[in-house]
Structure formats: C-alpha cells, structure tokens
KEVEXVEX-118158 format. One record per residue (C-alpha): x, y, z; residue in one letter. Coordinates in nm, 4 decimals. Last residue first. Layout:
N
u: X	v: Y	w: Z	residuo: A
...
//
This chain:
87
u: 11.5340	v: -1.4330	w: -0.7327	residuo: X
u: 11.4295	v: -1.1155	w: -0.8431	residuo: X
u: 11.4247	v: -0.8267	w: -0.5775	residuo: X
u: 11.0753	v: -0.7802	w: -0.4278	residuo: X
u: 10.9629	v: -0.4082	w: -0.5366	residuo: X
u: 10.6915	v: -0.4418	w: -0.8077	residuo: X
u: 10.5059	v: -0.7334	w: -0.5780	residuo: X
u: 10.4635	v: -0.5217	w: -0.2657	residuo: X
u: 10.3193	v: -0.2209	w: -0.4814	residuo: X
u: 10.1081	v: -0.4874	w: -0.6633	residuo: X
u: 9.9511	v: -0.5970	w: -0.3111	residuo: X
u: 9.9838	v: -0.2456	w: -0.1370	residuo: X
u: 9.7130	v: -0.1753	w: -0.4681	residuo: X
u: 9.5157	v: -0.5114	w: -0.4038	residuo: X
u: 9.4653	v: -0.3981	w: -0.0747	residuo: X
u: 9.3492	v: -0.0758	w: -0.0847	residuo: X
u: 9.0876	v: -0.1571	w: -0.3218	residuo: X
u: 9.0179	v: -0.4207	w: -0.1196	residuo: X
u: 8.9556	v: -0.1433	w: 0.1245	residuo: X
u: 8.7714	v: 0.0511	w: -0.0728	residuo: X
u: 8.5384	v: -0.2354	w: -0.1525	residuo: X
u: 8.4723	v: -0.2991	w: 0.2072	residuo: X
u: 8.4164	v: 0.0577	w: 0.2945	residuo: X
u: 8.1415	v: 0.0601	w: -0.0010	residuo: X
u: 8.0003	v: -0.2631	w: 0.1350	residuo: X
u: 7.9682	v: -0.1067	w: 0.4681	residuo: X
u: 7.8027	v: 0.1767	w: 0.3822	residuo: X
u: 7.5287	v: -0.0096	w: 0.1467	residuo: X
u: 7.4840	v: -0.2690	w: 0.4850	residuo: X
u: 7.4093	v: 0.0447	w: 0.6642	residuo: X
u: 7.1752	v: 0.2059	w: 0.4352	residuo: X
u: 7.0054	v: -0.1445	w: 0.4151	residuo: X
u: 7.0007	v: -0.1564	w: 0.7549	residuo: X
u: 6.8143	v: 0.1835	w: 0.7971	residuo: X
u: 6.5713	v: 0.1120	w: 0.5158	residuo: X
u: 6.4686	v: -0.2052	w: 0.7110	residuo: X
u: 6.4393	v: -0.0209	w: 1.0320	residuo: X
u: 6.2035	v: 0.2312	w: 0.8450	residuo: X
u: 6.0167	v: -0.0122	w: 0.6549	residuo: X
u: 5.8856	v: -0.1796	w: 1.0019	residuo: X
u: 6.0495	v: -0.5737	w: 1.0822	residuo: X
u: 5.8480	v: -0.8419	w: 1.0945	residuo: X
u: 5.9400	v: -1.1526	w: 1.3263	residuo: X
u: 5.5772	v: -1.3110	w: 1.2643	residuo: X
u: 5.3890	v: -1.3684	w: 1.6034	residuo: X
u: 5.1809	v: -1.0275	w: 1.5515	residuo: X
u: 5.1032	v: -1.0907	w: 1.2015	residuo: X
u: 4.8998	v: -1.3915	w: 1.3242	residuo: X
u: 4.7628	v: -1.2420	w: 1.6010	residuo: X
u: 4.6505	v: -0.9194	w: 1.3932	residuo: X
u: 4.4962	v: -1.1595	w: 1.1153	residuo: X
u: 4.3204	v: -1.3502	w: 1.3809	residuo: X
u: 4.1451	v: -1.0342	w: 1.5323	residuo: X
u: 4.0684	v: -0.9440	w: 1.1935	residuo: X
u: 3.8453	v: -1.2200	w: 1.1293	residuo: X
u: 3.6975	v: -1.2463	w: 1.4657	residuo: X
u: 3.6126	v: -0.8769	w: 1.3787	residuo: X
u: 3.4718	v: -0.9899	w: 1.0505	residuo: X
u: 3.2711	v: -1.2947	w: 1.1343	residuo: X
u: 3.1381	v: -1.0511	w: 1.4150	residuo: X
u: 3.0322	v: -0.7833	w: 1.1759	residuo: X
u: 2.8965	v: -1.0206	w: 0.9087	residuo: X
u: 2.6805	v: -1.2038	w: 1.1738	residuo: X
u: 2.4105	v: -1.2229	w: 0.9334	residuo: X
u: 2.6248	v: -1.3197	w: 0.6745	residuo: X
u: 2.5942	v: -1.6629	w: 0.7508	residuo: X
u: 2.3182	v: -1.7939	w: 0.4750	residuo: X
u: 2.4904	v: -1.5604	w: 0.2309	residuo: X
u: 2.7865	v: -1.7668	w: 0.1776	residuo: X
u: 3.1223	v: -1.6193	w: 0.3481	residuo: X
u: 3.3349	v: -1.4691	w: 0.1202	residuo: X
u: 3.2568	v: -1.1211	w: 0.2001	residuo: X
u: 3.3808	v: -1.1702	w: 0.5391	residuo: X
u: 3.7260	v: -1.2342	w: 0.3966	residuo: X
u: 3.6879	v: -0.9156	w: 0.2331	residuo: X
u: 3.6162	v: -0.7136	w: 0.5047	residuo: X
u: 3.9108	v: -0.8762	w: 0.6864	residuo: X
u: 4.1891	v: -0.7538	w: 0.4408	residuo: X
u: 4.0470	v: -0.4185	w: 0.4500	residuo: X
u: 4.0444	v: -0.4266	w: 0.7901	residuo: X
u: 4.4012	v: -0.5618	w: 0.8167	residuo: X
u: 4.4825	v: -0.3077	w: 0.5352	residuo: X
u: 4.3710	v: -0.0124	w: 0.7613	residuo: X
u: 4.5681	v: -0.1237	w: 1.0546	residuo: X
u: 4.9048	v: -0.0604	w: 0.8679	residuo: X
u: 5.1257	v: -0.3330	w: 1.0085	residuo: X
u: 5.4219	v: -0.1873	w: 1.1989	residuo: X
//
C-alpha cells in the first residue's frame, strides 16, 4: 500500500506552489491534490514491497533450481557422450 504520509507531503508541496493570490483556499487545494493523487495511484497496477520481495525470493529459488538442473543435464550429456561406442 502507498504510504499516506508521502501523499500528504506531496499534496502539501503542490499547494505550496500555488500562486499567493490563491493561497486563501490552500487547505481545499491540498485536499483536492491529495484526493487526485490517491485516485491516480489507485488506478496503477502496483504491488506492495512485501509482495515484491516474496516474488523475488520465489524467482531466486526457481533460478537456483534451474541452474542445478542445467548442471545435471550437462553431466548426463557428458557421461552419455563418453559411453557411446565409436563409429
């Protein structure tokens, strides 16, 4: 999930960029920015850091298994080529 403190901070920064004449409605602008940011982020297909780390670990284990299987296949191919009768 997105950290709401980051969204609040970004909304505050955006409202700070508003020209001085419009700053009377600063709180309203900040709330508008915050809701727009939340809506935009909600539309993105994002995963949490935890989900990312779980998938990363699964991928690492799969890669290790693949490398081990490649080693086994190479060993078996080498043995097979050594035991073939010469033509």
